[in-house]
C-alpha positions as CSV (number, residue, x, y, z in Angstrom):
1,M,220.3,41.6,254.5
2,S,218.2,44.5,255.6
3,E,218.4,46.2,259.3
4,K,215.3,44.1,260.2
5,T,216.4,40.5,259.0
6,V,217.9,39.1,262.3
7,S,216.9,35.5,262.4
8,P,214.4,34.6,265.2
9,L,216.0,31.4,265.8
10,G,218.3,31.0,268.7
11,R,216.9,34.2,270.6
12,P,217.1,34.3,274.2
13,N,213.9,33.8,276.3
14,P,212.8,37.1,277.5
15,M,211.6,37.4,281.2
16,A,207.9,36.8,281.9
17,G,205.9,39.8,282.6
18,E,202.5,40.2,284.2
19,L,199.9,37.7,284.1
20,H,196.6,39.1,282.4
21,T,193.0,37.4,282.5
22,L,190.8,38.4,279.8
23,R,187.2,37.1,280.0
24,A,185.0,36.6,276.9
25,N,181.9,38.6,277.3
26,P,179.9,41.1,275.1
27,A,182.2,44.0,276.2
28,N,185.4,42.0,275.4
29,C,184.2,40.4,272.3
30,H,183.5,41.4,268.6
31,W,181.9,39.1,266.4
32,G,182.9,38.6,262.7
33,Y,185.5,41.3,262.3
34,F,188.9,43.0,262.6
35,D,189.0,46.8,262.8
36,P,192.0,49.0,263.4
37,A,189.3,51.6,265.0
38,L,188.2,49.0,267.6
39,A,189.2,50.3,271.1
40,P,191.4,47.8,273.0
41,V,189.8,45.8,275.8
42,L,193.2,45.1,277.4
43,K,196.8,46.8,277.1
44,V,199.7,44.9,277.9
45,K,203.7,45.0,277.5
46,S,206.0,42.9,275.6
47,G,206.8,39.7,277.7
48,D,203.2,39.8,279.5
49,I,201.2,36.6,279.5
50,I,197.5,36.5,278.7
51,Q,194.9,33.8,280.0
52,A,192.0,34.3,277.5
53,E,188.7,32.6,276.8
54,A,187.9,31.8,273.1
55,I,184.4,31.0,272.3
56,T,183.1,29.0,269.4
57,Q,180.4,30.5,267.2
58,H,179.2,26.9,266.7
59,A,178.0,26.4,270.3
60,G,174.4,26.5,269.1
61,D,174.8,23.4,267.2
62,A,174.2,21.6,270.6
63,P,173.1,24.3,273.0
64,E,172.6,21.9,276.1
65,L,176.0,20.6,275.8
66,M,178.4,23.4,274.4
67,M,176.6,26.6,275.8
68,D,177.5,27.7,279.5
69,D,176.5,30.9,281.1
70,T,179.7,32.7,279.5
71,T,178.4,31.7,275.8
72,W,174.6,32.4,276.3
73,A,175.7,35.9,277.5
74,I,177.7,36.7,274.3
75,F,175.0,35.0,272.1
76,N,172.4,37.1,273.8
77,G,174.5,40.3,274.4
78,I,175.7,40.8,270.6
79,P,172.8,41.4,268.4
80,E,172.7,39.5,265.0
81,E,172.8,42.8,263.2
82,D,176.3,43.4,264.8
83,R,177.6,40.0,263.7
84,Y,179.3,40.8,260.3
85,P,180.8,40.5,257.9
86,G,182.4,37.5,259.1
87,V,181.2,34.6,261.3
88,H,183.6,34.3,264.1
89,I,183.7,35.3,267.8
90,M,186.8,37.2,268.6
91,T,188.2,38.0,272.0
92,G,190.2,41.3,272.1
93,P,191.5,43.4,270.8
94,I,194.7,43.6,272.9
95,W,197.1,46.5,272.6
96,I,200.8,45.7,273.0
97,E,202.7,48.6,274.3
98,G,205.4,50.1,271.9
99,A,204.1,48.0,268.8
100,K,204.4,50.0,265.6
101,P,203.8,49.2,261.8
102,G,206.7,47.2,260.6
103,D,207.2,45.4,263.8
104,M,206.4,41.7,264.4
105,L,204.3,40.3,267.1
106,E,205.4,36.9,268.3
107,V,202.8,35.0,270.3
108,R,204.0,32.1,272.1
109,Y,201.0,29.7,272.7
110,L,201.3,28.0,275.9
111,S,198.1,26.0,276.6
112,M,194.7,25.4,275.0
113,T,192.3,23.6,277.1
114,P,188.6,22.8,276.1
115,R,186.0,24.5,278.2
116,T,183.5,21.9,277.6
117,Q,183.4,17.9,276.8
118,Y,181.6,18.6,273.5
119,G,182.5,20.0,269.9
120,A,180.4,20.2,266.8
121,N,181.4,19.9,263.2
122,L,179.1,21.5,260.4
123,A,179.2,20.3,257.1
124,A,178.5,23.5,255.8
125,N,177.2,25.4,252.6
126,W,180.7,26.6,252.1
127,G,182.2,23.1,252.4
128,Q,183.9,22.0,249.2
129,L,181.3,19.2,248.4
130,Y,178.3,20.8,249.5
131,Q,176.4,20.3,246.3
132,E,177.6,16.7,246.3
133,F,175.5,16.0,249.5
134,D,172.0,17.4,248.1
135,E,172.7,21.0,249.6
136,T,172.0,19.5,253.2
137,E,173.9,20.6,256.0
138,R,174.9,17.8,258.5
139,V,175.9,18.6,262.1
140,T,178.1,16.0,263.8
141,I,178.3,16.2,267.8
142,Y,181.6,14.9,269.3
143,Q,182.3,13.9,272.8
144,L,185.7,14.9,274.1
145,D,188.0,12.7,276.3
146,Q,191.0,14.9,277.6
147,N,192.4,11.7,279.2
148,S,193.0,10.0,276.1
149,M,192.9,13.1,274.1
150,N,190.5,11.5,271.5
151,A,187.1,12.6,270.3
152,R,184.1,10.2,269.2
153,A,181.0,11.1,267.6
154,L,177.9,11.0,269.6
155,Y,175.2,11.7,266.8
156,A,174.7,13.5,263.7
157,Y,171.8,15.4,262.5
158,D,170.8,17.1,259.2
159,V,169.6,20.8,258.6
160,K,168.1,21.7,255.3
161,E,168.2,25.5,255.7
162,K,171.7,27.0,255.2
163,Y,173.9,28.4,258.0
164,T,173.7,32.0,257.3
165,T,173.2,33.8,260.7
166,P,176.4,33.5,262.7
167,G,175.7,31.8,266.2
168,R,172.6,29.9,264.8
169,V,171.0,28.0,267.8
170,T,169.7,24.5,266.6
171,R,167.2,22.9,268.9
172,C,168.7,19.4,268.4
173,P,166.2,17.7,270.8
174,E,163.5,18.4,268.3
175,C,165.4,16.9,265.2
176,D,166.1,13.6,263.8
177,R,169.5,12.1,265.2
178,H,171.8,9.5,263.3
179,Q,174.5,7.2,264.6
180,A,177.8,8.5,263.3
181,L,181.3,7.2,263.0
182,N,180.8,4.1,265.1
183,G,184.3,3.0,266.6
184,V,186.2,5.9,265.3
185,R,188.5,7.8,267.3
186,V,189.6,11.1,266.4
187,P,192.9,12.6,267.8
188,M,192.3,16.0,269.6
189,R,194.8,18.8,268.7
190,P,193.3,21.9,270.1
191,H,194.2,25.1,268.3
192,L,193.2,28.4,267.0
193,G,191.4,28.6,263.8
194,T,191.5,32.4,263.8
195,A,193.9,34.9,265.4
196,G,195.7,38.0,264.3
197,V,196.5,41.5,264.4
198,A,194.2,44.5,262.9
199,P,195.2,45.0,259.3
200,D,195.5,48.8,258.0
201,V,192.4,49.0,256.4
202,P,189.3,51.4,257.1
203,G,186.3,49.7,258.7
204,R,185.6,46.3,259.2
205,M,187.6,43.3,257.6
206,S,185.7,40.0,257.7
207,T,187.4,37.3,259.9
208,I,186.6,34.8,257.1
209,P,189.5,35.1,254.7
210,P,193.2,34.5,256.1
211,G,195.6,37.4,255.1
212,L,199.1,39.1,256.2
213,H,197.5,40.1,259.3
214,G,196.7,36.3,260.2
215,G,193.0,35.8,260.6
216,N,191.4,32.5,259.6
217,I,194.6,30.6,258.8
218,D,192.8,27.2,260.0
219,N,196.4,25.6,260.6
220,W,195.8,22.9,263.2
221,R,199.6,23.3,264.2
222,I,198.7,26.7,265.8
223,G,198.4,25.2,269.2
224,A,200.1,24.7,272.3
225,G,203.9,24.6,272.0
226,S,203.9,26.6,268.8
227,T,204.8,30.2,268.1
228,M,203.1,32.5,265.4
229,Y,204.9,35.7,264.2
230,Y,202.4,38.4,263.0
231,P,203.6,41.3,260.7
232,I,202.0,44.4,262.8
233,A,200.2,46.9,260.4
234,V,198.9,49.3,263.0
235,D,199.8,51.0,266.3
236,G,199.5,48.6,269.1
237,A,199.1,45.6,267.0
238,L,195.5,44.9,268.4
239,F,195.7,41.2,268.6
240,S,192.5,39.0,268.7
241,I,191.8,35.2,269.0
242,G,188.9,33.2,268.0
243,D,187.5,30.3,266.3
244,P,188.7,27.7,268.6
245,H,188.9,24.2,267.3
246,V,189.7,20.8,269.0
247,S,190.6,18.9,265.7
248,Q,191.0,19.6,262.1
249,G,192.7,18.0,259.1
250,D,194.4,19.9,256.4
251,G,192.0,21.4,254.0
252,E,189.1,21.6,256.2
253,I,187.1,20.0,253.5
254,S,183.6,20.0,255.0
255,G,183.8,23.8,255.9
256,T,184.5,23.4,259.7
257,A,186.6,21.6,262.2
258,I,185.5,19.9,265.4
259,E,184.4,23.5,266.9
260,S,184.7,24.0,270.6
261,S,185.3,26.7,273.0
262,L,189.0,26.8,274.6
263,D,190.8,28.6,277.4
264,V,194.1,29.7,276.0
265,M,197.4,30.9,277.5
266,F,199.7,32.9,275.6
267,Q,202.8,35.2,276.0
268,V,203.1,38.1,273.6
269,I,206.6,39.5,272.7
270,L,207.2,42.5,270.6
271,R,210.0,42.0,268.0
272,K,211.8,45.0,266.3
273,D,214.8,43.0,265.2
274,F,213.4,41.3,262.1
275,F,210.6,41.4,259.7
276,F,208.7,38.6,257.7
277,P,206.2,39.4,255.3
278,S,203.4,36.8,256.2
279,P,202.3,35.0,259.4
280,L,205.2,32.5,260.2
281,L,204.6,29.5,262.5
282,E,207.5,28.1,264.3
283,A,206.5,24.6,265.6
284,P,208.6,22.4,267.8
285,D,210.1,20.5,264.9
286,C,209.4,22.9,262.0
287,W,209.0,26.2,260.3
288,I,205.8,26.7,258.6
289,V,205.3,29.5,255.9
290,H,201.8,30.3,254.5
291,G,200.5,31.7,251.4
292,F,196.8,33.0,250.5
293,D,195.0,33.6,247.4
294,E,191.7,33.1,245.8
295,D,193.5,31.0,243.5
296,L,195.2,28.0,245.2
297,N,198.1,27.9,242.7
298,Q,198.9,31.3,243.5
299,A,198.6,30.6,247.2
300,A,201.2,27.7,246.8
301,R,203.4,30.1,244.9
302,N,203.2,32.9,247.5
303,A,204.2,30.4,250.1
304,S,207.1,29.2,248.1
305,I,208.3,32.6,247.6
306,D,208.2,33.6,251.4
307,T,209.7,30.3,252.1
308,I,212.7,31.4,250.1
309,E,212.8,34.5,251.8
310,L,212.8,32.8,255.2
311,L,215.9,30.7,254.1
312,T,217.9,33.5,252.5
313,E,217.2,36.5,254.6
314,H,217.2,34.4,257.9
315,Q,219.3,31.4,257.2
316,G,221.9,32.8,254.9
317,L,221.1,30.4,252.0
318,S,221.4,31.6,248.3
319,R,218.2,32.0,246.5
320,N,219.3,28.9,244.3
321,D,220.1,26.8,247.2
322,A,217.0,27.7,248.8
323,Y,215.1,26.8,245.9
324,S,216.6,23.3,245.8
325,L,216.0,22.7,249.4
326,I,212.3,23.5,249.5
327,S,211.9,21.0,246.5
328,V,213.9,18.2,248.2
329,A,213.0,18.8,251.9
330,G,210.0,21.1,251.9
331,D,206.4,19.7,252.2
332,L,203.9,21.8,250.5
333,G,200.4,21.5,251.8
334,I,196.7,22.8,251.6
335,T,196.0,24.3,254.7
336,Q,192.2,25.1,253.8
337,V,190.0,25.5,250.7
338,V,186.8,26.9,252.2
339,D,187.5,30.3,253.5
340,T,187.1,32.3,250.2
341,R,190.9,33.1,250.3
342,Q,192.5,29.7,250.1
343,G,195.5,28.6,251.9
344,A,198.8,26.8,251.2
345,H,201.8,26.2,253.3
346,I,205.3,24.8,253.3
347,R,206.9,22.8,256.2
348,I,210.6,23.1,256.5
349,P,212.1,20.7,259.3
350,R,214.2,22.8,261.6
351,N,216.8,19.9,262.4
352,I,218.4,20.3,258.6
353,L,219.3,23.8,259.1
354,P,222.5,24.7,260.7
355,P,222.4,26.7,264.0
356,R,222.5,30.4,263.7
357,E,224.1,32.9,266.0
C-alpha cells in the first residue's frame, strides 16, 4: 500500500469550523464551465461549513413559478454569450486553504432544501429517445410537497424548438398545456447533479460531461447524509456546486431530472492521508464507485477497476477476492446515458465489510 492509502472508513469527526454563507448572484456564479484560472469567490479552511445557494438553469421552464429575484438577477446578469461551453449555473468556486494536487477533498453534504415549490423536467434533444418522440421537447412542471416529500405533475407542454441556449425562458402562459401523470406521486430525493473541483486543464471545461474532477455525475444519491471524495488537481481545489435536482432515476433517460433550485449546506474537509483515482461516494449504507467514458461498456469497466482498488488498497482484500466480491455483492448500475460521457457505478454495501482501524 502506498503512503496515501489510509482508508477513509473509521476516521474521527473533525471539529466544525467557521460557518460561511455563499449567495448565488452574478458575481458568485459561473455558467457552463469549470476553469482552474477562475478566481475564487470564497476562501475557507478544512472543517468549515458552507451554506450555499444552487440555482437551476431550467427555472425558465416555468418562470412565474420557479424564478425569484435571485434567479432573475443571475439570468439577467450573466449574458448568453458567457454561458458556455456547458449549460449549468455553478456557484463558486471555493478555495480550500492548503489543498494541493494529489490531495482529496471530502465534502459532507448536510442538508438540501428546495428553494421553491416547483420543478421542471425537460424531455430534451439530448435525451436518449428524442427521435422516438418526433424530435419534440416536452416540459413537465411538478409541484413539490416538502411535508410528504413527493412531487406531482401540474401540467406539461411541448416545445418544437430545441433547447440550445442555456437558461431559455419559456412563456408557458402562451403555450398549450396538457394534463400529465394524473394520480402519480414521485418521491423527492434532493441532490446535486453537478459538483466538483477544477480540473488541471487550460481554459474552460464544459460542465456537461462528468470526469475525474466530479462534474455532471448525475447520481441521485449525492444528497443530504452522503459524503463525496473528489481528487484534487489544482491548488485550492476550487470547488463549485450546481445543477440542483429534487428527483431523478438512474439513467436520467429523458435528459433531465426534476430540476429545481436548492439551498445546500455542506462541510469541506481536506484529506492528505489517502488518495482515490475517481469521485467516490460514501452513502449511509454503501460505497459507490463511478466510472465514465463515451462508451458505456468502458465506463462500467472503469468503475469495476476502481472498485477493486477501493477493496484492495482501502479494505485489504486481495485482487482475486475483490473481483469475486464485486460479482457476488456489488450492484453495477447506469448513472446516466445523456451527458456525452456516460456514467456507470458500482454499489458495495458497507455492512458486508469488516471494520478497519
